[in-house]
N, C-alpha and C positions, 0 to 999 in steps of 0.2 A: 537237826536242831530241835530241841524240846523246850517249851515254855510252859510253866505252871504258874497260874495266878491264884492267889489265896486271899480270902476275905474273912476276917473275924475268926481266926483259928488259934489254937494254943501255941504259945512260944516254943514248946517242946517239938511240935510238928515242924515248925519253920526251921528249928535247929537241926532236926534230923535231915531235912532236905538239903541243908547247906553242906552236908558231907559229900554230896554228889553234884551239886549245882552251885552257881554263884547267885547271890541275891543283890542285884544292882539297886533295887528299890524295895522297900518293905512290901512283902507279899508277892514279889515278882521273882521267879527263879528261872534261870536260863542255863542250858547245858547241852552237850552232845552225848547222848546216852544210847546204849543198845536197846532194842525193843524189849528185851526181858527186864532190864533194870527200869526202864520207863514204866512198864506195866506194873512192876512190883511197887515202885514209888507211888503210882497212882492208886493202887489198892490200899497202900498205907494212908494216903490222903483221905480216901473214902471211909476207911474204918476209924481213923483217928480224928475225924472231924464231924462232930455231932451238932455243933451250933453254927458253923460258918459255911462257906461256899468255896468251890474251886473250879477252875477251868484249865484244861490241858490242851495245848496246841502242839501238834507234831506233824512232821512231813509224811506225806503219802504220795503214791503215784496217781495223781488225778489232775484235772484241769487247773484247779487252784494250787495244787502242790502241798496242801495241808488240810488237816481236819481238826475238829474240836471234840472234846469230851467234857461234860458238865457234871458237877455234883453239888447238891444243895440248891440254894436259890441265889445265884450270883446277881449282882446289880445290873449286869448286861445280859441280854438273851441272844442266843444264836438262832436265826431263822433261815429257812431254806427258801430261796427265791430263784425259781427255775433252775435248780441244780447248783446254785451258788450259795455258799454259807455266808451270811452277812450278820453283823452285830447290830442289835437294836437296844438303845438305852431305854430304861424303864422310866 
């Protein structure tokens, strides 16, 4: 499972992501993607997004079972607390 959260991005970028994932709420994209497709879509988010922010959440083999990637300055920050990734609101 892959989740991408976008803030203040161009509509064209959101439209591009809807080719691969569903958008149940504005700026929230959910899908089951291969690692290659996930990484290419994330590269597209990072290169096509100069004014907004993005967060990628995907499954990995760890204690929590998932990890985060951030781009830009999202309204929520990910902090490491003794090996656990937690969300801190600004």
